[in-house]
MARVEXRO-766017 format. One record per residue (C-alpha): y, z negated, x; residue number from 0; residue in one letter. Coordinates in nm, 2 decimals. Example, Ala and Ser with C-alpha at 12.3 -4.5 7.8 and 13.67 -1.06 7.14 Angstrom:
2
[[-0.45; -0.78; 1.23]; 0; 'A']
[[-0.11; -0.71; 1.37]; 1; 'S']
***
This chain:
211
[[-3.98; -1.47; -8.05]; 0; 'M']
[[-4.08; -1.17; -8.28]; 1; 'D']
[[-4.43; -1.12; -8.22]; 2; 'S']
[[-4.47; -0.85; -8.51]; 3; 'S']
[[-4.51; -0.48; -8.39]; 4; 'Y']
[[-4.52; -0.13; -8.56]; 5; 'E']
[[-4.79; 0.10; -8.43]; 6; 'I']
[[-4.68; 0.45; -8.46]; 7; 'K']
[[-4.95; 0.75; -8.52]; 8; 'I']
[[-4.88; 1.13; -8.48]; 9; 'S']
[[-4.87; 1.33; -8.76]; 10; 'P']
[[-5.13; 1.52; -8.58]; 11; 'H']
[[-5.36; 1.24; -8.63]; 12; 'F']
[[-5.37; 1.28; -9.01]; 13; 'W']
[[-5.39; 1.64; -8.95]; 14; 'L']
[[-5.66; 1.66; -8.75]; 15; 'R']
[[-5.83; 1.40; -8.99]; 16; 'R']
[[-5.77; 1.63; -9.27]; 17; 'L']
[[-5.92; 1.91; -9.06]; 18; 'H']
[[-6.22; 1.73; -8.99]; 19; 'S']
[[-6.25; 1.63; -9.36]; 20; 'L']
[[-6.18; 1.95; -9.51]; 21; 'S']
[[-6.48; 2.10; -9.31]; 22; 'G']
[[-6.73; 1.89; -9.47]; 23; 'I']
[[-6.55; 1.88; -9.81]; 24; 'F']
[[-6.48; 2.11; -10.00]; 25; 'P']
[[-6.57; 2.39; -9.73]; 26; 'I']
[[-6.93; 2.24; -9.59]; 27; 'G']
[[-7.02; 2.16; -9.97]; 28; 'A']
[[-6.91; 2.51; -10.07]; 29; 'F']
[[-7.11; 2.67; -9.78]; 30; 'L']
[[-7.43; 2.49; -9.87]; 31; 'V']
[[-7.40; 2.56; -10.24]; 32; 'E']
[[-7.31; 2.96; -10.11]; 33; 'H']
[[-7.63; 2.98; -9.93]; 34; 'M']
[[-7.86; 2.83; -10.20]; 35; 'L']
[[-7.69; 3.06; -10.45]; 36; 'S']
[[-7.75; 3.36; -10.21]; 37; 'N']
[[-8.14; 3.24; -10.12]; 38; 'A']
[[-8.18; 3.36; -10.50]; 39; 'L']
[[-8.21; 3.71; -10.37]; 40; 'I']
[[-8.56; 3.64; -10.27]; 41; 'V']
[[-8.65; 3.65; -10.65]; 42; 'K']
[[-8.48; 3.97; -10.70]; 43; 'G']
[[-8.22; 4.15; -10.85]; 44; 'P']
[[-8.24; 3.97; -11.18]; 45; 'E']
[[-8.21; 3.64; -11.06]; 46; 'A']
[[-7.93; 3.71; -10.81]; 47; 'Y']
[[-7.70; 3.89; -11.05]; 48; 'N']
[[-7.76; 3.62; -11.32]; 49; 'N']
[[-7.64; 3.37; -11.04]; 50; 'Q']
[[-7.34; 3.59; -10.97]; 51; 'I']
[[-7.28; 3.58; -11.33]; 52; 'E']
[[-7.29; 3.23; -11.43]; 53; 'F']
[[-7.07; 3.15; -11.10]; 54; 'L']
[[-6.82; 3.43; -11.22]; 55; 'S']
[[-6.80; 3.30; -11.59]; 56; 'G']
[[-6.71; 2.94; -11.50]; 57; 'L']
[[-6.37; 2.85; -11.64]; 58; 'P']
[[-6.04; 2.86; -11.43]; 59; 'Y']
[[-6.29; 3.02; -11.18]; 60; 'V']
[[-6.02; 3.16; -10.98]; 61; 'L']
[[-5.80; 2.86; -10.95]; 62; 'W']
[[-6.11; 2.66; -10.85]; 63; 'L']
[[-6.15; 2.94; -10.55]; 64; 'E']
[[-5.79; 2.91; -10.49]; 65; 'I']
[[-5.75; 2.54; -10.42]; 66; 'F']
[[-6.13; 2.46; -10.33]; 67; 'F']
[[-6.21; 2.73; -10.10]; 68; 'I']
[[-5.91; 2.99; -10.00]; 69; 'Y']
[[-5.67; 2.70; -9.93]; 70; 'L']
[[-5.91; 2.47; -9.76]; 71; 'P']
[[-6.05; 2.76; -9.57]; 72; 'I']
[[-5.70; 2.88; -9.43]; 73; 'L']
[[-5.57; 2.51; -9.35]; 74; 'Y']
[[-5.93; 2.46; -9.14]; 75; 'H']
[[-5.87; 2.79; -8.98]; 76; 'A']
[[-5.52; 2.82; -8.86]; 77; 'F']
[[-5.49; 2.40; -8.78]; 78; 'Y']
[[-5.85; 2.52; -8.59]; 79; 'G']
[[-5.65; 2.80; -8.41]; 80; 'F']
[[-5.35; 2.55; -8.32]; 81; 'Y']
[[-5.64; 2.29; -8.18]; 82; 'V']
[[-5.80; 2.58; -7.97]; 83; 'A']
[[-5.52; 2.75; -7.84]; 84; 'F']
[[-5.32; 2.47; -7.72]; 85; 'T']
[[-5.62; 2.23; -7.61]; 86; 'G']
[[-5.72; 2.27; -7.24]; 87; 'R']
[[-6.08; 2.43; -7.19]; 88; 'N']
[[-6.22; 2.22; -6.88]; 89; 'N']
[[-6.56; 2.37; -6.88]; 90; 'L']
[[-6.54; 2.55; -6.52]; 91; 'A']
[[-6.43; 2.21; -6.39]; 92; 'W']
[[-6.67; 1.99; -6.59]; 93; 'Y']
[[-7.01; 2.20; -6.73]; 94; 'P']
[[-7.11; 1.92; -6.94]; 95; 'Y']
[[-7.31; 1.92; -7.25]; 96; 'R']
[[-7.02; 1.76; -7.46]; 97; 'A']
[[-6.75; 2.02; -7.31]; 98; 'N']
[[-7.00; 2.31; -7.38]; 99; 'W']
[[-7.04; 2.24; -7.73]; 100; 'L']
[[-6.63; 2.20; -7.74]; 101; 'Y']
[[-6.59; 2.54; -7.65]; 102; 'S']
[[-6.82; 2.67; -7.86]; 103; 'L']
[[-6.69; 2.51; -8.15]; 104; 'Q']
[[-6.36; 2.67; -8.05]; 105; 'R']
[[-6.54; 3.05; -8.00]; 106; 'W']
[[-6.75; 3.02; -8.31]; 107; 'T']
[[-6.45; 2.91; -8.52]; 108; 'G']
[[-6.28; 3.23; -8.39]; 109; 'L']
[[-6.62; 3.44; -8.50]; 110; 'I']
[[-6.68; 3.28; -8.81]; 111; 'A']
[[-6.30; 3.34; -8.94]; 112; 'F']
[[-6.35; 3.69; -8.86]; 113; 'V']
[[-6.66; 3.72; -9.05]; 114; 'Y']
[[-6.58; 3.49; -9.36]; 115; 'I']
[[-6.26; 3.73; -9.38]; 116; 'F']
[[-6.47; 4.03; -9.38]; 117; 'Y']
[[-6.72; 3.90; -9.61]; 118; 'H']
[[-6.47; 3.75; -9.83]; 119; 'A']
[[-6.25; 4.10; -9.86]; 120; 'Y']
[[-6.60; 4.32; -9.91]; 121; 'H']
[[-6.70; 4.07; -10.24]; 122; 'T']
[[-6.45; 3.86; -10.37]; 123; 'R']
[[-6.15; 4.07; -10.26]; 124; 'G']
[[-6.29; 4.47; -10.39]; 125; 'V']
[[-6.34; 4.26; -10.72]; 126; 'N']
[[-6.02; 4.14; -10.76]; 127; 'L']
[[-5.82; 4.42; -10.62]; 128; 'L']
[[-6.01; 4.71; -10.76]; 129; 'Y']
[[-6.25; 4.56; -11.02]; 130; 'G']
[[-6.54; 4.65; -10.79]; 131; 'T']
[[-6.86; 4.46; -10.96]; 132; 'E']
[[-7.04; 4.25; -10.66]; 133; 'V']
[[-7.42; 4.24; -10.75]; 134; 'D']
[[-7.76; 4.27; -10.58]; 135; 'F']
[[-7.77; 4.65; -10.53]; 136; 'A']
[[-7.41; 4.67; -10.36]; 137; 'R']
[[-7.52; 4.42; -10.12]; 138; 'M']
[[-7.87; 4.59; -10.06]; 139; 'A']
[[-7.66; 4.92; -9.97]; 140; 'Q']
[[-7.42; 4.70; -9.77]; 141; 'F']
[[-7.74; 4.56; -9.51]; 142; 'M']
[[-7.91; 4.91; -9.50]; 143; 'K']
[[-7.63; 4.99; -9.23]; 144; 'D']
[[-7.79; 4.80; -8.95]; 145; 'P']
[[-7.44; 4.73; -8.79]; 146; 'R']
[[-7.33; 4.55; -9.09]; 147; 'I']
[[-7.64; 4.37; -9.08]; 148; 'L']
[[-7.61; 4.28; -8.70]; 149; 'A']
[[-7.25; 4.16; -8.78]; 150; 'F']
[[-7.35; 3.94; -9.08]; 151; 'Y']
[[-7.63; 3.83; -8.85]; 152; 'I']
[[-7.40; 3.70; -8.59]; 153; 'T']
[[-7.14; 3.58; -8.82]; 154; 'G']
[[-7.39; 3.32; -8.99]; 155; 'L']
[[-7.49; 3.23; -8.67]; 156; 'A']
[[-7.15; 3.16; -8.57]; 157; 'A']
[[-7.05; 2.96; -8.91]; 158; 'V']
[[-7.39; 2.78; -8.89]; 159; 'M']
[[-7.37; 2.63; -8.56]; 160; 'F']
[[-6.96; 2.54; -8.65]; 161; 'H']
[[-7.07; 2.38; -8.97]; 162; 'F']
[[-7.36; 2.16; -8.78]; 163; 'A']
[[-7.17; 2.09; -8.51]; 164; 'N']
[[-6.85; 1.97; -8.69]; 165; 'G']
[[-7.08; 1.74; -8.90]; 166; 'I']
[[-7.17; 1.56; -8.61]; 167; 'W']
[[-6.82; 1.56; -8.48]; 168; 'G']
[[-6.72; 1.42; -8.79]; 169; 'F']
[[-6.99; 1.16; -8.80]; 170; 'L']
[[-6.85; 1.06; -8.46]; 171; 'V']
[[-6.46; 1.07; -8.51]; 172; 'S']
[[-6.48; 0.88; -8.83]; 173; 'W']
[[-6.67; 0.61; -8.67]; 174; 'G']
[[-7.01; 0.68; -8.89]; 175; 'I']
[[-7.22; 0.70; -8.56]; 176; 'T']
[[-7.12; 0.48; -8.29]; 177; 'I']
[[-7.39; 0.42; -8.05]; 178; 'G']
[[-7.55; 0.71; -7.80]; 179; 'P']
[[-7.86; 0.65; -8.00]; 180; 'R']
[[-7.70; 0.73; -8.37]; 181; 'S']
[[-7.51; 1.04; -8.27]; 182; 'Q']
[[-7.85; 1.15; -8.06]; 183; 'K']
[[-8.01; 1.11; -8.42]; 184; 'A']
[[-7.75; 1.25; -8.61]; 185; 'A']
[[-7.70; 1.56; -8.34]; 186; 'G']
[[-8.10; 1.61; -8.43]; 187; 'A']
[[-8.05; 1.62; -8.80]; 188; 'V']
[[-7.70; 1.82; -8.80]; 189; 'C']
[[-7.90; 2.07; -8.60]; 190; 'A']
[[-8.19; 2.09; -8.84]; 191; 'L']
[[-7.94; 2.15; -9.12]; 192; 'V']
[[-7.75; 2.42; -8.94]; 193; 'G']
[[-8.09; 2.59; -8.86]; 194; 'L']
[[-8.22; 2.56; -9.18]; 195; 'S']
[[-7.92; 2.75; -9.35]; 196; 'L']
[[-7.91; 2.99; -9.10]; 197; 'F']
[[-8.27; 3.07; -9.16]; 198; 'V']
[[-8.21; 3.08; -9.52]; 199; 'I']
[[-7.94; 3.29; -9.48]; 200; 'G']
[[-8.10; 3.58; -9.24]; 201; 'V']
[[-8.41; 3.56; -9.49]; 202; 'N']
[[-8.16; 3.68; -9.78]; 203; 'S']
[[-8.02; 3.92; -9.56]; 204; 'L']
[[-8.35; 4.07; -9.47]; 205; 'L']
[[-8.43; 4.10; -9.82]; 206; 'H']
[[-8.15; 4.31; -9.88]; 207; 'L']
[[-8.20; 4.53; -9.62]; 208; 'A']
[[-8.55; 4.58; -9.70]; 209; 'R']
[[-8.46; 4.64; -10.07]; 210; 'A']
***
């Protein structure tokens, strides 16, 4: 009798794994770098403009953006949409903490996509299409509109929750945090990371609005 057997794994298993991984690298890594670069806003126009000039002057910068920022974000977003719209929301029947986090992850993902698209168009997009330079003065003028400022703060909150909760989900789904104690500790660390990045981002936005 042949005791051998074959384990078939659904393609969606690997797509979900890639979706989870892409949220950490390269998207998460870029997010942290982007927030730290924007933090130079508090040092004034010269420091921020110098950082923009340095990043935009990197060799092959457009290809780096395409393959390490735009394509990963598009894959992460659209596969996330597929998961969001095909999954069942049982929050009304089982309003437990895990279900709340799952639902918030889906909602904040949708908000984050709209925010990122808007932000990317009005920064990198207008530069590529119309040659409009993005610098401290342009971003400061942007943030002086209270509606745009409120939109950015809301979008930033969605991005940071999605990122922090995504890190926690990644650690669980990849078997890095297994027991309840390690998962609880990881949750606290992830929340601290998300909150810290949110505070850094809001501080930068308020500096622009007051400039």
